[in-house]
KEKE-3310 file (N, C-alpha, C; in steps of 0.2 Angstrom, whole numbers, plus 5000, padded with zeros to 4 digits):
npx = (4978:4985:4990:5002:4998:5006:5005:5003:4998:4987:4993:5006:5013:5016:5007:5003:4990:4984:4976:4963:4964:4954:4953:4949:4952:4959:4965:4973:4985:4995:5001:5015:5032:5039:5046:5052:5051:5038:5040:5046:5034:5024:5035:5036:5019:5020:5027:5021:5006:5004:5003:4992:4990:4995:4981:4971:4954:4943:4929:4920:4915:4899:4897:4902:4914:4928:4947:4965:4980:4994:5013:5026:5031:5020:5014:5003:5001:4992:4977:4959:4946:4931:4917:4900:4896:4905:4909:4911:4921:4931:4935:4939:4953:4958:4961:4970:4980:4982:4984:4995:5007:5014:5010:5013:5021:5018:5021:5013:5014:5022:5020)
npy = (5052:5036:5022:5010:5000:4990:4975:4966:4948:4938:4925:4927:4931:4944:4957:4968:4980:4990:5007:5016:5036:5037:5029:5016:5000:4994:4984:4968:4959:4940:4931:4936:4926:4936:4953:4957:4951:4957:4969:4969:4963:4975:4981:4975:4976:4989:4991:4982:4988:4997:4991:4983:4969:4964:4961:4951:4946:4941:4927:4926:4913:4914:4922:4937:4948:4950:4956:4950:4955:4952:4947:4949:4934:4926:4926:4929:4945:4952:4953:4960:4967:4960:4966:4974:4971:4973:4982:4988:4983:4987:4997:4997:4989:5004:5013:5007:5007:5019:5022:5014:5017:5027:5027:5028:5020:5013:5007:4999:4990:4990:4987)
npz = (5040:5036:5047:5054:5067:5080:5091:5103:5104:5115:5114:5112:5102:5086:5080:5065:5062:5049:5049:5044:5042:5047:5059:5056:5054:5040:5038:5042:5049:5048:5061:5072:5077:5080:5084:5072:5061:5059:5059:5048:5039:5038:5031:5018:5017:5015:5001:4993:4992:4983:4972:4959:4955:4967:4974:4979:4977:4987:4994:5008:5018:5020:5009:5010:5001:5003:5004:5000:5004:4993:4995:4984:4981:4986:4995:5008:5017:5023:5028:5023:5030:5035:5020:5014:5001:4985:4980:4990:4995:4985:4987:4999:4996:4988:4998:5005:4997:4996:5008:5014:5010:5016:5029:5046:5060:5072:5090:5099:5110:5122:5139)
capx = (4983:4985:4996:5000:4998:5010:5003:5004:4990:4986:4999:5014:5013:5016:5001:5002:4983:4983:4974:4966:4966:4947:4955:4945:4955:4959:4969:4978:4992:4995:5002:5023:5033:5047:5045:5057:5047:5034:5040:5048:5028:5026:5039:5034:5014:5022:5030:5016:5003:5003:5004:4986:4995:4994:4977:4965:4947:4940:4922:4919:4908:4893:4895:4904:4917:4936:4953:4970:4988:5000:5021:5032:5033:5014:5012:4997:5005:4987:4969:4957:4939:4923:4914:4896:4898:4911:4911:4915:4927:4936:4935:4945:4959:4959:4962:4977:4984:4981:4987:5000:5015:5017:5010:5019:5021:5017:5021:5011:5019:5025:5018)
capy = (5048:5030:5020:5005:4998:4984:4974:4959:4945:4937:4918:4932:4933:4950:4958:4973:4982:4994:5007:5024:5041:5040:5023:5010:4993:4990:4975:4968:4954:4933:4932:4937:4925:4942:4959:4960:4949:4959:4975:4964:4962:4981:4986:4970:4981:4997:4990:4978:4990:5001:4984:4977:4963:4959:4960:4945:4947:4932:4928:4924:4906:4918:4927:4945:4951:4952:4954:4947:4956:4946:4951:4944:4925:4923:4924:4934:4950:4957:4951:4964:4964:4957:4968:4973:4974:4970:4989:4995:4978:4987:5004:4997:4991:5008:5012:5004:5009:5027:5024:5009:5020:5032:5027:5028:5014:5015:5000:4997:4983:4991:4986)
capz = (5035:5043:5053:5059:5076:5082:5095:5105:5104:5122:5114:5115:5094:5085:5075:5064:5060:5044:5050:5039:5043:5055:5063:5054:5052:5033:5035:5047:5049:5052:5070:5070:5082:5082:5082:5069:5057:5060:5054:5039:5036:5036:5024:5012:5014:5011:4994:4988:4991:4977:4965:4959:4954:4971:4978:4979:4980:4990:4996:5014:5017:5021:5005:5011:5001:5005:5001:5003:4999:4994:4991:4977:4982:4984:5002:5011:5019:5024:5024:5026:5035:5028:5017:5012:4995:4980:4977:4995:4995:4980:4990:5004:4992:4986:5006:5006:4992:5000:5016:5017:5007:5020:5035:5051:5062:5081:5093:5104:5112:5126:5145)
cpx = (4983:4989:4993:5002:5002:5005:5004:4998:4992:4993:5005:5016:5013:5011:5003:4995:4985:4979:4972:4966:4961:4947:4953:4952:4953:4963:4977:4982:4991:4997:5009:5028:5038:5044:5049:5053:5042:5031:5044:5040:5028:5029:5037:5024:5015:5024:5026:5010:4997:5001:4996:4987:4992:4989:4973:4958:4945:4932:4922:4915:4902:4891:4900:4912:4925:4943:4958:4977:4993:5008:5022:5029:5022:5012:5009:5003:4998:4978:4966:4948:4932:4920:4905:4894:4904:4915:4913:4921:4935:4936:4941:4951:4960:4963:4966:4980:4986:4987:4995:5007:5018:5015:5015:5017:5020:5016:5018:5012:5021:5023:5021)
cpy = (5043:5029:5014:5002:4990:4980:4967:4956:4941:4927:4924:4934:4943:4948:4965:4975:4989:4999:5013:5029:5041:5034:5018:5007:4994:4983:4974:4958:4947:4939:4931:4933:4930:4948:4960:4957:4952:4966:4973:4966:4967:4982:4980:4976:4987:4996:4987:4983:4993:4996:4983:4973:4959:4958:4953:4947:4942:4934:4922:4917:4910:4924:4934:4941:4952:4952:4951:4950:4951:4949:4944:4935:4923:4923:4929:4938:4953:4955:4957:4964:4963:4964:4969:4972:4970:4976:4991:4990:4985:4996:5004:4995:4998:5011:5012:5005:5016:5026:5020:5013:5024:5031:5027:5021:5016:5007:5000:4992:4985:4990:4993)
cpz = (5041:5042:5053:5061:5078:5088:5096:5104:5111:5119:5111:5107:5093:5079:5073:5062:5055:5044:5045:5043:5050:5058:5064:5054:5045:5032:5041:5045:5052:5058:5068:5077:5086:5080:5074:5060:5056:5056:5049:5037:5032:5029:5019:5014:5012:5003:4993:4988:4985:4967:4965:4960:4961:4976:4975:4982:4984:4991:5003:5013:5018:5013:5004:5007:5005:5003:5005:5000:5002:4991:4987:4978:4986:4990:5006:5018:5025:5022:5030:5032:5031:5027:5015:5004:4990:4981:4984:4999:4990:4984:4996:5000:4990:4996:5007:5004:4994:5004:5021:5016:5014:5026:5042:5052:5071:5084:5100:5109:5120:5130:5150)
residu = (MET:GLY:LYS:PHE:VAL:ILE:LYS:LYS:ARG:LYS:ASN:GLY:GLU:PHE:GLN:PHE:ASP:LEU:LYS:ALA:GLY:ASN:GLY:GLN:VAL:ILE:LEU:SER:SER:GLU:GLY:TYR:THR:THR:MET:ALA:ALA:CYS:LYS:ASN:GLY:ILE:GLU:SER:VAL:LYS:LYS:ASN:ALA:VAL:GLU:ASP:ALA:ARG:TYR:GLU:LEU:LYS:GLU:ALA:LYS:ASN:GLY:ALA:PRO:TYR:PHE:ASN:LEU:LYS:ALA:GLY:ASN:GLY:GLN:VAL:ILE:GLY:THR:SER:GLU:MET:TYR:SER:SER:VAL:ALA:ALA:CYS:GLU:ASN:GLY:ILE:GLU:SER:VAL:LYS:LYS:ASN:ALA:PRO:ASP:ALA:GLU:VAL:VAL:ASP:GLU:THR:ALA:GLU)
# end
């Protein structure tokens, strides 16, 4: 089963990664200035992950496909890794849909 892992960046911002059951990161967030905002981002991913229309397939400068997950207001709430093919990217989307809604939240910021 998937899990959201919250960590603190070097600049003090909070970020989450959604990891699949195998531990691979399938979605990463932007940086948030507060823990509360980061947790709101996680809730937004859980809510929007099941909607096909929220996914936007993109192509990196090097041609590698990746995707963004957007909230209802159009704001990007998560970005995938770079994939080797569009098919692999689409598998990543399916993994987010499967893992995000019921994923536990693990806070790794406690020092």
